[in-house]
C-alpha positions in Angstrom: 3.4 -5.7 2.4 5.2 -9.1 3.1 8.5 -10.3 1.4 7.4 -12.9 -1.4 7.4 -16.1 -1.2 10.6 -17.6 -2.6 8.9 -20.7 -3.8 6.2 -18.3 -5.8 7.5 -14.4 -6.0 5.5 -11.9 -7.3 6.8 -9.9 -10.2 6.9 -6.2 -9.8 4.0 -5.4 -11.6 1.7 -7.7 -9.4 3.4 -5.8 -6.2 2.4 -2.6 -7.4 -1.0 -3.4 -8.6 -1.5 -5.5 -5.1 -0.5 -2.5 -3.3 -2.9 -0.3 -5.3 -5.8 -2.6 -4.7 -4.8 -3.0 -0.9 -5.7 0.9 -0.6 -8.9 2.1 -0.2 -7.7 5.9 0.8 -4.5 6.7 1.0 -1.2 6.5 -1.8 1.1 4.3 -3.0 4.7 5.6 -3.5 7.0 3.5 -6.2 10.6 4.4 -5.6 13.3 3.8 -8.1 17.0 4.4 -8.5 19.0 3.4 -11.7 15.6 2.9 -13.7 14.7 -0.1 -11.2 12.1 -0.3 -8.8 14.0 -0.6 -5.6 11.1 -0.2 -2.8 7.0 0.1 -2.9 5.6 2.5 0.2 1.7 2.1 1.1 0.6 5.1 3.0 -3.4 4.6 3.9 -5.7 6.9 5.7 -8.6 5.8 8.0 -11.3 8.7 7.7 -14.0 9.5 10.4 -17.4 10.4 10.5 -18.2 13.5 12.7 -20.5 11.1 14.4 -17.4 8.8 15.3 -16.6 11.5 17.7 -19.5 11.8 19.5 -19.9 8.5 20.0 -16.9 7.6 21.9 -17.2 10.2 24.7 
């Protein structure tokens, strides 16, 4: 996720929602320190069918 535009920053709620919407398979991890959100991590998985492996060989 890119840094917010300084003219139109997204709220933390909006950034979390956008992170969730952007992931098809994976996880969104919210890092909290001193009761404040300090980081949002997106881990996305890419899944392949068995057929995908036989086509590339």
